[in-house]
N, C-alpha and C positions, 0 to 999 in steps of 0.2 A: 504493499500499499504506499510505501515511501515514494516510489517512482510515480505512482498515480497522483499522490497529493502534490508532489513537486511540479509535475507536468501541468496540473490544473490550478496552480497557485495564482491567486488574483482573479479567478473566474468564478463568479458566484453561481449558486444553484439555480437562481432564476434565469440567468443568461444561458446556462446549459439546457434548462428545460425549454427555453424559447427556441434554441437552435434545433434541438431534436424533434420539437413539435412543429417546426416550420414557421415560426413566428419571429425569428431574429432578423433585424434589419441591417446588421453589420457583421456578416459572417467572418470577414477578415480579422475582426477583433479577437476571434477564438481560433479559427482554423489557420493552417499554414505554418510558417516558420516564425518562431518568437524567441526572445531572450528572456529567461526566467532565472533570476538570481545568478546571473552570469553564465548560465548554461543555455545551449541551444535546445529548444523544445519544439517538436513537430506534432501537430494535431490534425486528424483527418476524420471526417464523418462518412462512414461507409455502412449504411444500414444493410443488414443481412450478411456482412462479411464475417468469416471466422478468424481472420488474422490479417495484420498489415506489417510488412517489413519496409524499411527505408533503404533505397539503393542509390549509389553514386551515379549521377547521370552519365558521366564520362565512360564508365566501363560496366555498369550494372552490377557492381559488387555490393554486397549487403553491408551497410554501415550502421544499422540499428533496427530494433524491433519496437513497435508501438503496442501498448497495452490497452485492452478494452477498459475504458473508464466510465462508460455508461452503457447499459444494456441495449439501448436503441441503436448502437453502432458507432459511438464516439470513441476513437482511439487516440492515445497520446503517449509520448515518451521522450526522454532525453536522448539526443544523438550527439556523440562526441565529435564527429567529423563536420567540417565546413564544406562549402561548395554546393553547386546545384544538385538536386536530388530528384528521385522518382519514387513511386510507391508500388510495391508488389502486393496485390490484394488477393487473399485466398478466399474464394467464394466456395460455397458447398460443392459445386461441380466443375470448378475451373480456377485457374490461376491467371491473373491479369496484371501486366506491368503498365502503369499509367503515370503520366506527369500530373502533378498536383495543381489544379487550377488556382489554389490559394497560395502558391509559391511565386506568382508573378505580380509585378507592381502595376501602377496606374498606366493605362494605355491611351485613353482619350486626353488630348492636350487641353490646356486652359483656354486656348483660343477657340477650339471647337466648342467647348461648353459656353463660352461667351457669345459666340455667333448663334448658337441654338437658342439661347435665351433672348437674344435680340430679334430672332426671326430672320436672320440674314445669312444663314448657312445654306447656300444654294447647292452645295454638294453633300446634302444631308445623307444620301444613301451610302456615302463613303465614311460617314461618322457613326450614324446609328445603323440598326439592323445587324445583319450577320456578315462579318468580313473574314473570309478565309485568308489566313496570313501565317507567317512564321515569327515567333517571338523567342529570342535567345536560342535560335536554332531549333526550336520545337514548333512543329506545325500544329495548327488547330484553327479555331474560329473564335473571333472576338464578337461577343453579343453586346448590344447597347440599346436601351429603350428609354423613352421619356415617360415617366410615371411619377410625377412629383408628389402626389398625395398618398402613395402606397406605403403600407407598413413594411412589406417585404415583397421582392420580386425574384423569382427563380426562372432559369431557363430549363425547359423540360423537352425530352425527345426520346427517340429510340435508344440513344446512347446512355440514357440513365433510367430506362424503364418508365419514363413520364412521371418520375418521382420528384415532386417539388422540393423535397428535403435535401436532395443530392447536390444541386448547383444553385444555391441562393447567390444573388448578385450584390455588388457593392454600389452604394449610393454616392454619387459625386456632388454632394453639397447642395447649394441653392439652385443649381441648374435642374435638379430633379431627374437626372439621368442615371440609370443603373447600368453597370457594365460587368462583364466577366469574360475572361479568356478560358475556353474549354479546349485543352489539348486533345490531340488524337482523333479529331473528327474533321470533316472537310465538305466540299461541295456535294450536294445530294442528300445531306442529312436533313431529316424532318425535325421540326421544332415548333414550340409555342412558348408563351410566357405564363407562369402561374403567379397570380398576384393576390396578395392579402390587402383588402381595402382598409381605409382609415378606421373603420369601426370593427376591424378584426375579422370580417367575413371573407371567406375564401371564394374568389370569383371563378366563374368558368374560365378554363384556360383560353388565353387570347392569342390570336394570330399576330404576327409582327406587323405593325403599321408601315414599316419601312422595308419589309421583305422584298427582295428582288426576284423571287420565284415562289410559286405556291403550288400545292397539289390541285389537280383538276377537280372541279366540283363533281359530286357533292362533298368530297373530302375537303378539309379546311386547314390543314397544317401548312406552315411556312416551310420553305426549303432553302437551305444554304446554296446560294448561287456562286458560280465561278467568278473569280475576280480578274482573271487575265483578259486583256482587251480582245475584241473581235477583230479578225484580220480584214479590215475594210479595204475595198478597192474603188471607192467612189470619190476619190480626190478631185477628178475633173468635174464631176457633178457639183460638188460643194463649192468649187471655185466659180462656177457659172450660176449658182442658185439665185443670188440676189438679182441677177438680170432676168432669169427665167420667171421669177416671182414678183417682178416689178408691176406697178400699176398699169404700165403701158404694154405688158406682156399678155399673151393669150393664156388664160387659165380655164380649163374645162375639166370638171371633176366627175369621176364615176364613184358614187357612194356605194359601199359594200358592207354587208354583214357576212363576215368570213365563214360563219358556220352553215350558211344556207345558200351560198352562191351556186356551188355544185357539191353534192354529197356523194360519198362512196356508197353506191346502192348495194353492193354485194355485202359489205361489212356494216352497213347502216350507221355510218359515222360521217362527221365532217372531214373535209380535207385538212391536212396539217400545213404548217407554213411552207415547208419545202415543196409539197404538192401544189400549193397555191402559187408559189413562185414559178413553177413550171407551166401552170395553166392560166391563172388569172392575169399575171403580168403580161404575157404576150397578147392575150385577148384585149386588154385595156389599151395597150400600145397600138395594136393593129386597128382599133377603132378610132385612134387619133386623140384620145383623151390625154391631157397633160398630167393629171394627178389621179391617184386613188385616195378616197377618204374612207377610212375604216371606222365603222361604229365602234364604241368603246371596247378595246381589247385589254384594258386593265382588268385585274382579277375581280370577279363578281360572283356572288353565290347563286343567283337565280338567273338561269338562261333566258327566262321569259321577260326579264327586264331589258334584254338586248344589250346589256353592259352598262345601262345608264344608272344602275344602283351599284356603284363601285365600292369595294372595300380595300383592294390592294392597289393603291395609287402609284406604286413603283414597280409592280410585277405584271409582265404580260401573262394573260390567263393561260393556265396549263392545258386548256381545252385543245389548243392547236400546236402544242410542242413546247420546247424549251426557250428560254431567252435567246440563246444562240440561234435557234431556228428562226425566231422573229427577226433578228438582226440580218440573217441571211436573206430573208424576204425583202427587207428594205434595201439591201445592197443590190439584189436583183432588179428591184424597181428602178433604182438609180442607173444601173447599167443599161436599162432599156429606155432611159430618158423620161421616166415617170416619177413625179414627186409623190411623197406620202404625207397625207393629213390624218391626224388622229382626232376623233371626238374625245373630249376631255371634260370631266364633270367635277368642278370644284364647288358646286352649290350645296350638295347634300350627300348623305350616305345611309345605307340601310341599318336597321336596328338589331341585326343579328348579335347574339350575346357574346360570340367569340370574336367580334370585330371591334370597331372603335367605340361603340356605345358604352358610356360610363367606364372608360378603359381602366382607370385605376380606382374604380369605385365612386368616382365623382364625375360630373359633366365636364370632361376635359377637352375633347375636340368639339363638342356641341355647346350651345347655349343652355344655361340652366332653366330659364323661363321658356316653357313651351310656346308662348306667344312669339318668341324669337327663334326657338330651337327645334320646333317640330313642324314639318311640312305636311299639311293636312291632305293635299292632293295625292301625294305619293307615299304617305306613312313612313317618311324618312326623317332623319335628323339633319339639322342645318349647321354647317361649320361656323364656329365662333371666330370670324375673321378679325375681330377686334383684339384677339389675344395674339401676341407676337409669335409665340411658338407655333400656333396653329396656322397663321398666315404664312410663316416661313416654311412649314411642312407642305402646304399646298403648292406654294410657288416652287419649292424644290422638286416637287413631282413633275411640274411642267418642264423644268430644266433637265430632269432625268431623261425624259423622252427625246428632247431635242439634242442633248449632248451625248448620252450613252448610245442611243439608238439611231442617231442621225436623221430623225424625223424632220420634215420640212415645215410643218405647220400644225397648229392646234386649233381645232374648232371648239370654242367654249360653249357648252350646253347651258341652257336655261338662264341666260344672263338677266333677262327681265325679272325673273323670280328673285334674283339677288339684289337688284337695284331698288326695289320697292319693299318697304317694310309691311305694307298692307297688301302685298300680292296674294290674291285669292283668299283674302281674309275679310270678314265682316267687321263692322264697327265694334270696338271693344275687344277684338281678338288680336290686336297688334299693339306694339309699343312704339310710340313716336320717337324720332331722334332727339337729340339734345336741344334742337331749336323748335321742336313741336311738329316737325314735318314728317312726310312719309318716305322721304329719300333715305336709303341705307348708306350712310356716310362711310361706314367701315368697308362696305363692298366697293364703293367708289374709289376709296384710297387703295384697296387691294388691287383693283384692276389697273389703276395707274402704276402702282408698284410692279405688278406682274409684267406689264407691257414694257415698262422702262428696263427691267432686268433682262427680259428676253431679247430686246433689241440691242442691248449693250453686249450681252454674252454671245448671242447667235445672230450676227448681222445677216439679213436676207431671209431669216425665218419669219413666218407669218403667224399672227394670232387673229382668229376670225370669230366674231360674235354672233351667236344666235340670239338676237335681241328683237323682240316683236313689238316694241312701243316706239314712240316718237322722242325718246330720250335724246337730248341734243349732244352732238359732238362725240358720238361713239367712236368714230374713226378719226377724230381730230387729234393732233399731237398733244401729249401730256403738257408740254411747255406752253401750249395755247389754251389750256384749260379742258382739253378733251380727255377721254378715257384711254386713248392711245392704241386702240385696235387698228389692224390693217385693213380689214373688211368687215362688213356686216351683211348678214343674210337679209335680203329684201322680202320680208314676209308679206308686206302690203301688196307688192307687185304680184306675188304668187297667188294670194287670195282673190285679188280683183280679176286677174286674167283667167284663173280657173272658173270663177263664178260666171264670167262671160262665155267661156267655151262650153260650159255645161248647158247653156240655154239653146233651145231650138233656134236655128238661124233666122226664122221668120220674126223672132222677137228680139234679135240682137240689136236692131236699130235703136231700141229704147234704152240700151245700156252701153252705147258706143263709148262713153267716157271711161268705162272700166279698163279698156285697153290703152287709153291715152293718158290716164291720170298719173301713171308712174313717172312720166317725164316732168311733171310739175316739181317733183322732189328728187329727181334722179341724181343730182349733183350735190345734195346736201350731205351725203356720205359716200364712201367707197363701197359699192354694193356687189354682192354675189346674188344671182338669181337662182333660187333653189326649188327644185321639184324633188323633195326628199322622201325618205321612208314614211314620214308622218302623213303624207297625202295618200298612201295606199294601204292603210291599216284601219282597224276598228270601225268597219262598215262604211268607210269613205269610198270604197270601190277603187279598182285599178284605174290607171290613166286612160286606157282605151274604153273602159266602161263608163267613164265620166262623159265621154263624147256622145252627142245626140245622133239619132238617125239609124239607118240600117248599117250593116257591117261596112259596106263601101264608104258610107258617109263618116262612120266612126274613124276609120283609118285615114281618110282624107283630112278630117278635122285635126286629128292628132299630128299628122305630118305638117299641116299648115301651122299649127301651134308651135311645134318644136322649131320650125324655121323662124317664126316670129321671135321666139326666145333667143335663138343663137345670133340673130342680127340686132337685137335690142341691146342698148348699152348695159354693161354689167358682166361680170364673170359668170360662168355656168356651173350648175351642179345637177346631175341626174342620178336617180336611184336605180340600182341594178334591177333588171327585169322590165323597166320602162322602155328600154331601147329595143326590146323584142315585142312590145305591146302585149305583155302577159295579161290574160283575161282575169285571172284570179288575184285577189288581194295577196300581198306578201305574207308568207307563213315562215316563221324563223326555224321551224322544225323540218322543213322539206326543201328540196332543191327548187331553183327556178324551173319553169316549164320549157326546157330547151327544145322539146319536140315540136313546139310551135313554129320553129324555123323551117319546118317542112312546108308550111303555108306561105305562098309567095307574098301575101299581104304583110305577114309578120316579118318575113325576111326583108321586105322592102323598107320597113321602118328601121331595121338594124342598118341597112345600107345607107339610108338617109342620114342617120346619126353619124356614121363614119364620114360621109361627105360634108356634113355640116361642120364637124370638127376640123377637117382638113381646110375647108374654106375659111373658117374662123381664124385658124392659125396662120394661114398663108396671106391673108388680106389685112394689112395694118389698119385699114379703115374700119375694120370690125372690132379691133381690140386695143389699138394704141391710144384711142381717145375715150376710153370708157369713163374717165373721170374729168373730161374736158367738155364744157357745153358746146364749143365750136365743132365738136365731132358729130353732132346730130342736128338735123333740121327736118321738120315736117314737110313733106311734099303734098300729102293729102291727109289731113287730120280730121276733116269735118264731113266726110261723106257717109253719114249715118244711114241714110236711106238705102244705100247699096252695100253697107257694111264693108267698105273698102278702106284700108289704111295704106299710106305710102310715106316713106321717110328716106332721107339720105343719110348714110354713114360716110364720114370722110376723115382723112388725116388732118392734123392741125394746120398744115399749110395748104390744104385743099388740093394737093397734087394727085390724090387718089380718092375716088368716090364710088360708092355703090348705091344703087336705088333698090329699095325693098318695097314690094307691093303685096298686100295680103287681101284676098277676096274671101270673106268669111260667110258666104252664102253658097248654096249648091247651084247657083245660076251663073253660067259663064258670062263674062263681061267683054263683049266685042268692042273694038274701036274705043278703048278707054284712053282718054288723053290726059297726060300728066306733064306738067312743066318740069324742065331740068336745066341746070345751070351751064351745061357744056354741050355744044353742038357736035354732031358726029354720030358714029355708029356705037351703040351701046350693046355690049355682048351679054347674052343671057347665060349666067354662070350657075344658076341653080333654079330648078322648077320642081316643086314637090308633087306635081301631077305627072311627072315623067313615068313612063311605063316601067322602068327599072325599079321604081319605088312602089309600084302597085297602082299607079294613077292611070288616067285616060289618055295621056300623052298629048294634051292640048297645050299649045304654047306659042312661041314667037319665032320658031325656026332657027333658034340659036342666037337671035338678036334682032335689032331693028335700028334704023337711023332716025335722027331728029328731023322735024319739019320746022320751018321758020315761022312758027305760029306761037305767040306768047301764051302762057297758061300758068296759073297758080303763082303769078308774080315772077316767072322766069322768062327769059328771052326766047327759049326754044321749047319744044315739047316732043314727046313720044306718043305714038298711038299704038296701044298694046292690046293683046288678048290676055285677059286675066282668067285662068282656068277656075273651075268651081272648087270651092273649099281648098284653096291652094295659096302658096307663097312663092313668088318669083323674085329672083335677085339679078339685077343687071349691072354690069361694070362700065363705067364711063370710059371713053376713049382716052388714051394716054396724052 
């Protein structure tokens, strides 16, 4: 008993009881290497072990034996030798040589902790989370997690039988960060955190908020990711990215849900990232799209949320493969000249008990008051962006995707819900800001901070807002008082034009303004025109089913509308399946209906989208002046009786011009005169009624020449045939 008493000198019974019961918040005070009355004493907690020897790390020679000082598995003893050591643990059915986690010193630097507290550690996934590394020549994983109000935090996993007593962590003072280096494990190890709340309650084991890999749902454990960099080959792409994504560049986006674009029918599963790289990337490139936008691929528990209820803000979902597989997909996109946009959700997160909700037993990531912290529409929790650590956590997630995975843009979901404190709330259900208003000042500051950081760290990367209100200055620079986004989805244009297209043509004359009103505000922001997944779900009908008339008219309407969209000012976005005129609403559990391409009408729509993309990208008049009023002029804006629209798209110097004419009735318009600013032969470069697209092949024989007859305020005019339910595009003479 002398050895036991000496080895435990200065350690009270209460402290020992707290350790063995999993309640002690400072395990390093007891465990590891200590000096007691001038002697070296080593203590280890190994529940279930029969004995523990101490070995010299350099040669594995035995330099001491620890005695059992508490029946729960606490061993201690004096060791005469100095130098690094290991432990040989004798289990009932095995002997295991391990390095002692409690023999290693502090690993997180003071600067890391300071930046975490300030909310300005933008490389958070390199400080927190699980980092595979070597310390003092010993390989292992350093775990670190922010849980400032916890009594105790342990890392648990397969490596310790998910026993929270085995690896309690060290609290790093006021920063509220707990850390521990666990030797002998590496990438691929599954883990979670076991947390004791301030009131002493043991919480459900929590996934790592900063995990860089996770198990595929429905499993919920975090996974230690590899730390070595991916072998990127996209240097040329990144060097050209700022030019490719400038406001005067063509940007045409194909929106994709990776799990349902094409599924492996034989195995009943989604394609993985490498399969998508082989099939999706060449498809998108072949159709002339400049970008792929992926619906959220951050880890999420419920597939039916399509990724919009995200819990793993730093981890690509395990549904489609490893983080390296996702990086491979991005690299292949860039090699094919295709940019990658990710949907990203900083507004809210689901309430799953193993996630961020009451992470340390308190409202940590979310607001405490449900009037601020609970989203009634989605039954989710709202990030408390007024807290530095939370704001920094969310911004660091954005930087993670841009820097680690070379993603080119983030589309920020549900911006409107973040900007207004009374969003979808009745009187008395929301908390005014400090000035008594409805504006969410914390979110405003967050967006300004986010966009400033992104543009500083990743020049040429884009941040795109899904914002559905008239909030001013969404895409204005931060230094001019704006929110600093690069683009904004034009939800008003989408709603107005779809409402028009859904009407029977005979009634369209009464709502002529729905197609023209977008130009009233077209230059107040930098807009992207979206026909997204939201328009083909929840009973809204597919794009082709929204169109009126018989099948021929439905397809003709859709072709005319797509051409109107592609020639209208604004960048473009189209959801997968819309390019083949899929009849059914989108279903996230099944493939798109690719067999429809056997029908010439469906195939014609797909061919049209490819030609529209190529025309849009090749003609500066269609993309270079998207943000300049001088790039657009109405040629025919008031012909409501015949439901005809005509407009000019032109470069800033007027050297290149295109005339767009849309006939939104099933009646051909013969001898239709329209004034133009340039005399000569205007070449017909697109006609949605062409037979190759499934139309009736009515048109202008490839082009026509002007007459010296003034019209629509112009000195010359063209006399044209406008096909029924069709859009034609003519190019001015050089």
